[in-house]
Each structure stands twice: as structure tokens, then as C-alpha cells.
C-alpha positions as CSV (number, residue, x, y, z in Angstrom):
1,M,0.0,0.0,0.0
2,N,1.4,3.4,-1.0
3,Q,1.2,6.0,1.7
4,P,0.9,9.6,0.6
5,L,4.0,11.8,0.9
6,I,4.6,15.3,2.0
7,E,7.3,16.9,-0.1
8,A,10.1,18.7,1.7
9,D,9.9,22.5,2.0
10,D,13.3,24.2,1.4
11,R,12.2,27.3,3.3
12,I,11.4,25.3,6.4
13,R,14.7,23.5,6.1
14,R,16.5,26.8,6.0
15,R,14.5,28.1,8.9
16,W,15.4,25.1,11.0
17,L,19.1,25.4,10.2
18,I,19.0,29.1,11.0
19,G,17.1,28.5,14.2
20,I,19.6,25.9,15.4
21,A,22.5,28.2,14.5
22,L,20.9,31.1,16.4
23,F,20.2,28.9,19.4
24,A,23.9,27.8,19.5
25,A,25.1,31.3,18.9
26,T,22.9,32.7,21.7
27,W,24.2,30.1,24.1
28,F,27.9,30.3,23.3
29,L,28.3,33.9,22.3
30,L,25.9,35.6,24.8
31,L,24.8,33.5,27.7
32,W,28.0,31.7,28.5
33,P,30.2,34.8,28.4
34,L,27.6,36.7,30.4
35,A,27.9,34.0,33.1
36,N,31.7,34.2,33.0
37,A,31.5,38.0,33.4
38,L,29.0,38.0,36.3
39,F,30.3,35.0,38.3
40,G,33.8,34.1,37.1
41,L,34.9,31.0,35.3
42,P,33.3,27.6,36.2
43,G,35.0,26.2,39.3
44,K,37.2,29.3,39.8
45,A,34.7,31.7,41.2
46,P,36.0,34.2,43.7
47,D,33.9,32.8,46.5
48,N,31.2,30.2,47.2
49,D,28.3,32.7,46.8
50,A,29.4,33.6,43.3
51,Q,29.8,29.9,42.4
52,A,26.3,29.1,43.8
53,N,24.8,32.0,41.8
54,R,26.5,30.7,38.7
55,L,25.1,27.2,39.2
56,I,21.6,28.6,39.6
57,Y,22.0,31.0,36.6
58,E,23.1,28.1,34.3
59,E,20.2,25.9,35.5
60,L,17.6,28.6,34.9
61,V,19.0,29.4,31.4
62,K,18.8,25.7,30.6
63,L,15.3,25.5,31.9
64,V,14.1,28.5,29.8
65,L,15.8,27.1,26.7
66,L,14.3,23.7,27.3
67,L,10.8,25.1,27.9
68,G,10.7,26.3,24.3
69,V,11.9,22.9,22.9
70,A,9.6,20.9,25.1
71,G,6.7,23.2,24.4
72,L,7.2,22.7,20.6
73,A,7.3,18.9,21.1
74,A,4.2,18.9,23.3
75,W,2.3,21.1,20.9
76,L,3.2,18.8,17.9
77,G,2.3,15.7,20.0
78,V,-1.1,17.1,21.1
79,K,-1.9,18.3,17.6
80,T,-1.0,14.8,16.3
81,L,-3.2,13.1,18.8
82,A,-6.1,15.5,18.1
83,T,-6.0,15.0,14.3
84,R,-4.8,11.4,14.3
85,T,-2.4,12.4,11.5
86,F,1.4,12.5,11.7
87,P,2.7,15.0,10.6
88,P,-0.4,17.0,11.3
89,A,-2.3,18.5,8.4
90,G,-0.9,21.8,7.2
91,L,2.5,21.3,8.7
92,R,5.4,21.9,6.4
93,V,8.3,19.5,6.9
94,P,12.1,19.9,6.2
95,V,12.4,16.5,4.7
96,R,10.2,14.3,2.6
97,M,7.9,12.3,4.9
98,S,5.1,9.8,4.6
99,I,1.7,10.7,6.2
100,N,0.6,8.3,8.9
101,R,-3.1,8.2,9.8
102,G,-5.2,6.6,12.5
103,S,-3.4,4.2,14.9
104,G,-0.1,4.8,13.0
105,A,-0.1,8.4,14.2
106,L,-0.7,7.5,17.9
107,L,2.8,6.3,18.6
108,P,4.6,9.5,17.4
109,G,2.0,11.7,19.2
110,I,2.3,9.9,22.5
111,A,6.1,9.7,22.2
112,L,6.3,13.5,21.6
113,V,4.1,14.3,24.6
114,L,5.9,11.9,26.9
115,A,9.3,13.1,25.7
116,A,8.3,16.7,26.5
117,L,7.0,15.8,29.9
118,A,10.0,13.6,30.8
119,T,12.5,16.2,29.7
120,L,10.8,18.9,31.7
121,G,10.6,16.6,34.7
122,F,14.3,15.8,34.6
123,R,15.2,19.5,34.2
124,I,13.1,20.5,37.1
125,A,14.6,17.8,39.2
126,S,18.1,19.0,38.2
127,L,17.1,22.6,39.2
128,R,16.0,21.3,42.6
129,I,19.3,19.5,43.1
130,T,21.2,22.6,42.0
131,L,19.3,24.8,44.5
132,E,20.2,22.4,47.3
133,L,23.9,22.4,46.2
134,A,23.9,26.2,46.0
135,A,22.5,26.3,49.6
136,L,25.3,24.0,50.7
137,L,27.9,26.2,49.0
138,R,26.6,29.3,50.7
139,Q,26.7,27.5,54.1
140,V,30.3,26.4,53.6
141,G,31.4,29.9,52.6
């Protein structure tokens, strides 16, 4: 049985590549040097308070960046589950893909939603551990 195909959209492919490049540039050219300027280099902060602040800053930046990625995955998963079509109708794709309908679309939809929830859960747990470590660093110093 031949499944219908969605042809690749070159504009979307370029947007994805530009988005990934901007994401990396933001992290390495803006956020990382800002952390170094505010709190000193990793592990070589002038005191424990600055090191604790750096740990919290890095975790919050990771959480904010991950919220966007997890939000996109959750949105795509929910839309897939609602329409029972993967990729959802009207979505332009960066590579040529077959359209899965009905029960064939359930697995990707559920996987996207679970991946978004699990990723957010692990990041929030990591933030909690970082906050406890920062409190210990402040007590020691």
C-alpha cells in the first residue's frame, strides 16, 4: 500500500538550520560569556556565593531554553493526537515524509508528549538538586 507523501519545503529546512544556529550562537556567544563576566569561570569563582549564583543561573537558562523545545514537542504531539495524523495536516516539513493516519499516528503523538514531559521533569529535578547544592555552597562559605 502506498502512503501519501509530504514533499520537503526548502524554506522550512533553512528556517530550522538558521534557528539551530541562532540557538547555539545565543548560548555560546551571549549567555556563556555573560555568566563568566558575572560569576567568574566555572570552578574558579572568587567565592562560594558567586559559584552558587553561577550554578543557579546556568540551570535557569537551561530550563528556559528547554521550555521552548519541550513546548514545541508537546504542541506537535497534542496536535498529532487530536488530528490522528502525523505529521499534522498543514505542517510543512524539512524532509520528505510519509503521512501516517489513524493508529499509526498515535505512537509518534504519544512519544512526543511523553518526551516533552519527561524532559521537563528531569530539568526541574536538576534545578531542585542545583538549588540544594547552592544552599550548601553558601553555608560552607
